[in-house]
C-alpha positions as CSV (number, residue, x, y, z in Angstrom):
1,M,75.0,163.6,147.0
2,A,74.2,163.7,143.3
3,T,76.0,161.3,141.1
4,P,78.1,162.6,138.1
5,Q,75.4,161.2,135.8
6,E,72.7,163.2,137.4
7,T,74.9,166.4,137.2
8,V,75.8,166.2,133.6
9,R,73.0,164.4,131.7
10,P,70.7,167.5,131.3
11,E,73.6,169.4,129.8
12,V,74.9,167.0,127.3
13,R,73.9,165.0,124.2
14,P,75.2,161.5,124.9
15,W,75.2,160.2,121.3
16,P,77.0,163.0,119.6
17,A,79.6,162.9,122.3
18,L,80.0,159.2,121.9
19,W,80.4,159.5,118.1
20,A,83.1,162.1,118.5
21,L,85.0,159.8,120.9
22,V,84.5,156.7,118.7
23,L,86.4,158.4,115.8
24,G,89.6,158.6,117.8
25,F,89.0,155.2,119.4
26,F,88.7,153.7,115.9
27,M,91.9,155.2,114.8
28,I,94.0,154.0,117.7
29,L,92.6,150.4,117.4
30,V,93.3,150.4,113.7
31,D,97.0,151.0,114.5
32,S,97.0,147.9,116.7
33,T,96.7,145.7,113.7
34,I,97.5,147.8,110.6
35,V,101.2,146.9,110.8
36,S,100.6,143.2,110.3
37,V,99.9,143.6,106.6
38,A,102.9,145.9,106.1
39,T,105.3,143.4,107.8
40,P,107.0,142.2,104.5
41,A,107.3,145.8,103.2
42,I,108.9,147.0,106.5
43,L,111.2,144.0,106.5
44,N,112.5,144.8,103.1
45,D,112.7,148.6,103.3
46,L,114.3,148.8,106.8
47,D,116.5,145.7,106.3
48,T,115.5,143.9,109.5
49,D,114.1,140.5,110.6
50,V,110.8,139.0,111.7
51,G,111.6,139.3,115.4
52,N,112.5,143.0,115.2
53,V,109.5,144.0,113.0
54,L,107.1,142.3,115.3
55,W,108.3,144.6,118.0
56,V,106.9,147.5,115.9
57,T,103.5,146.1,117.0
58,S,104.6,144.8,120.4
59,A,106.2,148.1,121.4
60,Y,103.0,150.0,120.6
61,L,100.8,147.5,122.4
62,L,103.1,147.5,125.5
63,A,103.2,151.3,125.7
64,Y,99.5,151.3,125.2
65,A,98.8,148.7,127.9
66,V,101.1,149.7,130.8
67,P,99.9,153.3,131.5
68,L,96.1,152.5,131.2
69,L,95.7,152.1,134.9
70,V,97.2,155.5,135.4
71,T,95.4,157.3,132.5
72,G,92.1,155.9,133.6
73,R,92.6,157.3,137.1
74,L,93.9,160.6,135.6
75,G,90.6,161.0,133.7
76,D,88.7,160.8,136.9
77,R,91.0,163.4,138.5
78,V,91.3,166.1,135.7
79,G,88.4,165.1,133.5
80,P,88.1,162.6,130.6
81,K,87.9,165.3,128.0
82,K,91.2,166.9,128.8
83,V,93.0,163.6,129.0
84,Y,91.5,162.4,125.8
85,L,92.4,165.5,123.8
86,T,96.0,165.5,125.1
87,G,96.3,161.8,124.1
88,L,94.9,162.4,120.7
89,A,97.4,165.2,120.0
90,L,100.3,163.0,121.1
91,F,99.1,160.1,119.1
92,T,98.7,162.2,115.9
93,M,102.1,163.8,116.2
94,A,103.7,160.4,116.9
95,S,102.0,159.0,113.8
96,V,103.7,161.5,111.6
97,W,107.0,160.7,113.3
98,C,106.5,157.0,112.5
99,G,106.1,157.8,108.8
100,F,109.3,159.8,108.6
101,T,111.5,157.1,110.3
102,T,114.2,155.4,108.3
103,T,115.5,152.8,110.8
104,I,113.7,150.0,112.6
105,G,114.9,151.2,116.0
106,M,113.5,154.7,115.5
107,L,110.2,153.3,114.2
108,I,109.9,151.3,117.4
109,V,110.6,154.4,119.5
110,A,108.0,156.4,117.6
111,R,105.5,153.6,118.1
112,V,106.1,153.8,121.9
113,F,104.9,157.4,121.9
114,Q,102.0,156.5,119.7
115,G,101.0,153.9,122.3
116,L,101.3,156.4,125.1
117,G,98.9,158.7,123.3
118,A,96.5,155.8,122.8
119,S,96.6,154.8,126.4
120,M,95.4,158.3,127.4
121,M,92.5,158.1,125.0
122,T,91.0,154.7,125.4
123,P,89.8,154.7,129.1
124,Q,88.1,158.0,128.6
125,T,85.8,156.7,125.9
126,M,84.5,153.9,128.2
127,A,84.3,156.2,131.2
128,V,82.1,158.7,129.3
129,I,79.8,155.9,128.3
130,T,79.5,154.7,131.9
131,R,78.9,158.2,133.2
132,I,76.4,159.7,130.7
133,F,74.3,156.6,129.7
134,P,72.1,154.8,132.3
135,P,72.7,151.1,132.9
136,D,69.6,150.0,131.0
137,Q,70.6,151.9,127.9
138,R,74.3,151.2,128.1
139,G,74.1,148.1,125.9
140,R,73.3,150.1,122.8
141,A,76.1,152.6,123.5
142,M,78.5,149.9,124.3
143,S,77.5,148.1,121.1
144,L,78.8,151.1,119.1
145,W,82.0,151.1,121.2
146,G,82.3,147.3,120.8
147,A,81.5,147.4,117.1
148,T,84.2,150.1,116.7
149,A,86.7,147.8,118.4
150,G,85.7,144.8,116.4
151,V,85.6,146.5,113.0
152,A,88.8,148.5,113.6
153,T,90.9,145.5,114.3
154,L,89.7,144.0,111.0
155,V,89.8,147.2,109.0
156,G,93.4,147.8,110.0
157,P,94.9,145.1,107.7
158,I,92.5,146.1,104.9
159,L,93.4,149.8,105.0
160,G,97.1,148.9,105.5
161,G,97.1,146.7,102.4
162,V,95.6,149.5,100.2
163,L,98.1,152.1,101.5
164,V,101.1,149.8,101.3
165,D,100.4,148.9,97.7
166,G,99.4,152.4,96.6
167,L,101.7,154.8,98.6
168,G,104.1,152.8,100.7
169,W,104.1,151.5,104.3
170,Q,104.8,155.0,105.6
171,W,101.3,156.0,104.8
172,I,99.7,153.6,107.2
173,F,100.9,156.2,109.8
174,F,100.6,159.5,107.7
175,V,96.9,158.8,107.2
176,N,96.3,159.3,111.0
177,A,97.2,163.0,110.7
178,P,94.0,164.3,109.0
179,V,91.8,161.9,111.0
180,G,93.4,163.1,114.2
181,V,92.8,166.7,113.4
182,V,89.1,166.1,112.6
183,G,88.7,164.0,115.7
184,F,90.3,166.7,117.9
185,V,87.9,169.4,116.7
186,L,84.8,167.1,117.1
187,A,85.8,166.1,120.6
188,M,86.5,169.7,121.6
189,R,83.0,170.7,120.5
190,L,80.9,167.7,121.5
191,V,82.4,165.9,124.5
192,P,81.2,167.3,127.8
193,N,83.3,168.5,130.7
194,L,82.4,166.0,133.4
195,E,82.7,166.3,137.1
196,T,86.1,165.4,138.5
197,H,87.2,163.5,141.6
198,P,90.3,163.9,143.7
199,H,92.8,161.0,143.4
200,R,96.3,160.3,144.5
201,F,98.7,158.3,142.3
202,D,100.3,155.1,143.5
203,L,103.9,155.6,142.2
204,I,105.1,152.3,143.7
205,G,102.3,150.5,141.9
206,V,103.2,152.3,138.6
207,A,106.8,151.2,138.9
208,L,106.1,147.6,139.8
209,S,103.5,147.1,137.0
210,T,105.5,148.9,134.4
211,V,108.8,147.1,134.9
212,G,107.1,143.7,135.6
213,L,105.0,143.7,132.4
214,F,108.0,144.9,130.3
215,C,110.3,142.1,131.6
216,L,107.6,139.5,131.1
217,V,106.7,140.5,127.5
218,F,110.3,141.2,126.4
219,G,111.3,137.7,127.7
220,I,108.5,136.0,125.9
221,Q,109.1,137.9,122.7
222,E,112.8,137.4,122.5
223,G,113.0,133.9,123.8
224,Q,113.1,132.1,120.5
225,K,115.7,134.6,119.1
226,Y,118.1,133.8,122.0
227,D,117.2,130.1,122.1
228,W,115.8,130.6,125.6
229,G,119.3,131.2,126.9
230,Q,121.6,134.2,127.7
231,I,120.8,137.6,126.2
232,K,123.8,139.5,127.5
233,G,126.1,138.8,130.4
234,P,124.1,137.5,133.4
235,I,120.8,138.5,131.8
236,S,118.9,135.5,130.4
237,V,115.5,135.0,128.8
238,W,114.2,133.1,131.8
239,S,115.6,135.5,134.4
240,L,113.5,138.3,132.6
241,I,110.4,136.2,132.6
242,I,110.7,135.2,136.2
243,T,111.5,138.7,137.3
244,G,108.5,140.0,135.5
245,L,106.2,137.4,137.2
246,V,107.7,138.2,140.6
247,L,107.2,142.0,140.1
248,L,103.6,141.6,138.9
249,A,102.9,139.4,142.0
250,A,104.5,142.0,144.2
251,F,102.3,144.6,142.5
252,V,99.1,142.7,143.4
253,V,100.3,142.3,147.0
254,W,101.1,146.0,147.2
255,Q,97.7,146.9,145.9
256,S,96.0,144.8,148.5
257,R,98.0,146.4,151.4
258,N,98.1,150.0,150.2
259,R,96.1,151.9,152.7
260,G,96.1,155.1,150.6
261,E,94.6,154.9,147.1
262,P,96.0,151.9,145.1
263,L,96.6,152.1,141.4
264,L,94.4,149.0,140.9
265,P,91.3,149.2,143.0
266,L,91.0,145.5,143.9
267,G,87.5,146.2,145.3
268,L,86.2,146.4,141.7
269,F,86.9,142.7,141.3
270,K,84.3,141.9,144.1
271,D,81.8,142.3,141.3
272,R,81.6,138.9,139.7
273,N,80.7,140.2,136.2
274,F,83.6,142.8,136.2
275,S,86.1,140.1,137.0
276,L,84.8,137.6,134.5
277,A,84.5,140.2,131.8
278,N,88.2,141.1,132.3
279,I,89.2,137.5,131.8
280,A,87.0,137.2,128.6
281,I,88.3,140.4,127.0
282,T,91.9,139.4,127.7
283,T,91.4,136.3,125.6
284,V,89.7,138.3,122.9
285,G,92.6,140.8,122.8
286,F,95.1,137.9,122.6
287,A,93.3,136.1,119.8
288,I,92.5,139.0,117.5
289,T,96.0,140.3,117.7
290,A,97.7,136.9,117.3
291,M,95.7,135.6,114.4
292,A,96.5,138.5,112.0
293,F,100.2,137.7,111.7
294,P,100.1,134.1,110.5
295,L,97.1,134.8,108.2
296,M,98.7,137.8,106.5
297,L,102.1,136.0,106.2
298,Y,100.3,133.0,104.6
299,A,98.4,135.1,102.2
300,Q,101.5,137.0,101.0
301,A,104.3,134.5,101.3
302,V,102.5,131.3,100.3
303,R,99.7,132.6,98.0
304,G,101.7,135.4,96.6
305,L,99.0,138.0,97.2
306,S,99.8,141.7,97.3
307,P,99.2,143.5,100.6
308,T,95.9,144.8,99.3
309,K,94.6,141.5,98.0
310,A,95.7,139.8,101.2
311,A,93.9,142.4,103.3
312,L,90.8,142.1,101.2
313,L,90.4,138.6,102.6
314,L,89.2,140.2,105.8
315,V,86.4,142.1,104.1
316,P,83.7,139.5,105.1
317,M,84.8,140.0,108.8
318,A,84.4,143.8,108.7
319,V,81.1,143.8,106.9
320,I,79.5,141.1,108.9
321,S,80.7,142.5,112.2
322,G,79.5,146.0,111.4
323,A,76.1,144.8,110.1
324,L,75.5,142.8,113.3
325,A,76.3,145.7,115.7
326,P,72.9,147.4,115.8
327,F,71.1,144.1,116.3
328,V,73.5,142.9,119.0
329,G,73.3,146.3,120.8
330,R,69.5,146.0,121.2
331,L,69.9,142.4,122.2
332,V,72.4,143.2,124.9
333,D,69.9,145.5,126.8
334,R,67.3,142.7,127.1
335,T,69.2,139.4,126.9
336,P,71.6,137.9,129.5
337,P,75.0,138.7,128.2
338,R,76.4,135.2,128.9
339,F,74.4,133.8,126.0
340,I,75.5,136.6,123.5
341,A,79.1,136.7,124.5
342,G,79.4,133.0,124.8
343,F,78.1,132.5,121.3
344,G,80.6,135.0,120.0
345,L,83.5,133.5,121.7
346,L,82.6,130.0,120.6
347,C,82.3,131.2,117.0
348,C,85.7,132.9,117.3
349,S,87.4,129.8,118.7
350,V,85.8,127.6,116.0
351,S,87.0,129.9,113.3
352,M,90.6,129.7,114.5
353,F,90.6,125.9,114.6
354,W,88.8,125.8,111.2
355,L,91.5,128.0,109.7
356,S,94.3,125.9,111.2
357,Q,92.8,122.8,109.5
358,V,92.1,124.2,106.0
359,I,95.1,126.4,105.3
360,E,97.1,124.7,102.5
361,P,99.2,126.1,99.6
362,D,96.5,125.3,97.0
363,L,93.4,126.0,99.0
364,P,90.7,127.8,97.0
365,I,90.2,131.3,98.2
366,W,86.5,130.9,98.6
367,E,87.0,128.1,101.1
368,L,89.4,130.4,103.1
369,L,86.6,133.1,103.3
370,L,84.2,130.8,105.1
371,P,86.0,130.7,108.5
372,I,86.9,134.3,108.0
373,A,83.2,135.1,107.7
374,L,82.5,133.2,110.9
375,L,85.1,135.4,112.6
376,G,83.0,138.4,111.6
377,V,80.0,136.8,113.3
378,A,82.2,136.3,116.4
379,N,83.3,139.9,116.5
380,G,79.7,141.1,116.1
381,F,78.6,139.1,119.2
382,M,81.7,139.4,121.5
383,W,82.6,143.1,122.1
384,A,79.4,144.7,123.2
385,P,78.1,142.2,125.8
386,I,81.6,141.8,127.4
387,G,82.1,145.6,127.6
388,S,78.7,146.4,128.9
389,T,78.9,143.6,131.5
390,A,82.2,144.9,132.8
391,T,81.0,148.5,133.2
392,R,77.3,148.1,134.2
393,N,77.8,148.2,138.0
394,L,80.8,150.5,138.2
395,P,80.5,153.3,140.8
396,M,80.5,156.6,139.1
397,H,83.6,158.0,141.0
398,Q,85.6,154.9,139.8
399,A,84.4,154.9,136.2
400,G,87.8,155.9,134.8
401,A,89.6,153.4,137.1
402,G,87.3,150.6,136.0
403,A,87.7,151.5,132.4
404,G,91.4,151.6,132.8
405,V,91.5,148.2,134.4
406,Y,89.3,146.7,131.6
407,N,91.3,148.2,128.8
408,T,94.5,147.2,130.5
409,T,93.5,143.6,130.6
410,R,92.5,143.8,127.0
411,Q,95.8,145.3,125.9
412,V,97.8,142.9,128.1
413,G,96.0,140.2,126.2
414,A,97.0,141.8,122.9
415,V,100.6,142.2,124.0
416,L,100.9,138.6,125.0
417,G,99.1,137.6,121.8
418,S,101.7,139.4,119.8
419,A,104.6,138.0,121.8
420,G,103.2,134.5,121.9
421,I,102.4,134.2,118.2
422,A,105.9,135.5,117.4
423,V,107.4,132.8,119.5
424,L,105.2,130.1,118.0
425,I,105.7,131.2,114.4
426,E,109.5,131.2,114.8
427,S,109.4,127.8,116.5
428,R,107.1,126.3,113.8
429,L,109.3,127.7,111.0
430,A,112.4,126.3,112.6
431,H,110.7,122.9,112.9
432,N,109.0,122.7,109.5
433,L,111.5,124.3,107.2
434,P,115.0,123.2,106.2
435,S,118.0,125.6,106.2
436,M,118.9,127.6,103.2
437,P,122.5,127.4,101.9
438,G,124.7,129.0,104.5
439,G,122.5,128.0,107.3
440,A,119.9,130.8,107.1
441,P,116.4,129.7,108.0
442,A,114.3,129.2,104.9
443,G,111.3,131.0,106.1
444,Q,113.2,134.1,107.2
445,G,114.3,135.1,103.7
446,A,111.1,134.1,102.1
447,V,109.0,136.3,104.4
448,A,111.2,139.3,103.6
449,G,111.3,138.6,99.9
450,G,107.8,138.0,98.8
451,K,106.4,134.6,97.5
452,L,108.2,131.5,98.7
453,P,110.1,129.1,96.5
454,E,108.1,125.9,95.9
455,A,110.5,123.8,97.9
456,V,109.4,125.4,101.2
457,V,105.8,126.4,100.5
458,Q,104.3,123.4,102.3
459,G,106.4,123.8,105.4
460,F,105.7,127.5,105.7
461,S,102.0,127.0,105.2
462,D,101.9,124.3,107.9
463,S,103.7,126.6,110.3
464,M,101.1,129.3,109.8
465,A,98.3,126.9,110.2
466,Q,99.7,125.4,113.3
467,S,100.2,128.8,114.8
468,L,96.5,129.6,114.6
469,I,95.7,126.8,117.1
470,L,97.1,129.0,119.9
471,P,94.5,131.8,119.8
472,G,91.8,129.1,119.3
473,V,92.7,127.4,122.6
474,V,93.1,130.7,124.5
475,L,89.5,131.8,123.5
476,L,88.1,128.7,125.2
477,I,89.2,130.3,128.5
478,G,87.2,133.4,127.6
479,L,84.2,131.2,126.7
480,V,84.1,129.6,130.1
481,A,84.3,133.1,131.8
482,A,81.5,134.4,129.7
483,L,79.2,131.5,130.5
484,L,79.6,132.3,134.1
485,F,78.3,135.9,133.8
486,A,75.5,136.7,136.3
487,K,72.3,138.2,135.0
488,P,72.5,142.0,135.0
489,S,70.5,143.7,137.8
490,H,68.1,145.6,135.5
491,M,67.0,142.2,134.0
492,A,66.2,140.7,137.5
493,R,63.7,141.5,140.2
494,P,65.2,143.7,142.9
495,T,64.8,140.9,145.4
496,D,66.9,138.6,143.2
497,V,70.0,140.8,143.3
498,P,72.0,141.3,146.5
499,G,72.6,145.0,147.1
500,S,70.2,146.0,144.3
501,S,69.0,149.0,146.2
502,D,72.5,150.3,146.2
503,L,72.8,149.8,142.5
504,E,69.6,151.7,141.9
505,G,71.5,154.9,143.0
506,L,74.0,154.4,140.2
507,R,71.4,154.5,137.4
508,G,70.7,158.2,137.6
C-alpha cells in the first residue's frame, strides 16, 4: 500500500506549504512569551498581583499543552489542513477578545481559548513536514520549523515591548488579527489536503490527562501564594499536586492496557531517538519560558528600562538564532544530531548560569548582552536537530500522533517552567526582601509600580539572578538525553541499523 508521502508528493510544493504553516506557527509561539514583557503594565492596568498575572501565561500554556494529544490525532483523522485552519480562526478571534478584556479573570479565560486554538495548529505543522519531506531532507525543513520556534520565543518580548510602550498592552493581542487573516488565506491556498486515516478517540485518556495535568500545574503555581497549605476547605496545595501525579500515572497505565486505540501510542517510545528527543525538548520548553520572567523583571524593575528597551536586550538572541538556522539545517542532514543538539543545550545551560552570576543592579548593559548572545547560539543549534530526531522514523499513519506527543512534552515543559519560575521568584523575593510598612512584600509593590526604590534594589536583583539557576539545571537533563541520540538511519549503513529495511519504506 502506498504511503501518504508517495500519494501526495507529486501534487504539492513542500516548501510553499511549509512557509504558509510557519507563519501561523510563529504567531502562536510569539504569544507564549509576549506577555512576559507586558507583566508590569498588566499588573498596573488590571490592578492584580504577580501570581495572577503569571496565570495569563500559564493558562495559555496549559490550554495549549493539554489537548495536543487529541488535536494531533484529529489531524490524522480529518486532515491536518482542516484542523489547522479551524485552530487559526479560533486563535485569531480569541486574540481580539484578549485585547478587549478589562479584568484579569476575563483575560485569563480568553487566553484559554487562545491556547485551544494554538493546540489545534501546532501538531499539524510538524505532521505536514513528516509527510511531505523525505527523511534525508527533513533536516532542512525542520530547521525552518525549529528556527521559527527559537526566534519566535525571542521576538515575543521584543515585539511586546514595542507595542506596550507605543500602543498599550492590549495591542500585543490585537496585532494577531491581521497576521491571522493573512495566514489563513495562505494556508487555504498552499497547504495540501493529505490522506486521512480512521482513528477512535480515547475519552478516558483525555479525561485523565486533562485533569491530572491541571491539578499538578495549579498546585505548583499557587503553592507559594497559599504557603503550601490549605486553599479552600479540604483542598490543599499538596492534595492537588498528589492528585495530579496519581491521575497522570493512571493515564500512563491506562494507555498501556487500552486494547482499542490509546490517546498516547506508547509504541512510539520504542524508538530510542523519539523518547530522548521528547526529554530534551521538554527541558528546552521549560528553560526558554522560565528565563523570560526574571530577566524582564530585572530589566524593568531594577534597571528602570522601558518595556521596549528591556525587550531590545534580546535582539542578539533573535539575530544570531535566525542567522544560524540555514547553516544548522544543512548540518542536521549530514551530521549526527547528538553533537549539534548537545552543543546547543550546553550553550543554553551555560548562558543561564552566566546570567545568574553577573546580574547586579549596576552591571554594564554590554556585559549583560554577552550571555544573551550565547543564548542565541544555543537556540540556533537546539531546535532543528531535536525536532528532526523526534520525527525522522515516525510511521506515516501516526505522523499527527507523534507530532502531538512531541509538542505536548514541549508545552508541558513550558507550563512547568512558567509555574516553577513563579514559585521560585516569589520564594526568593520573600527571602531576600524586607517587608514594606504594613507588612506588604517589598518586591510586590515594586514590580507593579516601575523602578524599585534603592533600599530594595539589591535584594530584588539577587532574587532574579538566583531564579535563573533553575532553568540552567533543568537543561543539563536535556543535554544528557541529546548526547544519547542514536545515529539516524540515513547516515548509517543498512546493516548497522536494526529494522532498516522497514524504515526504507517510510522514505517514499
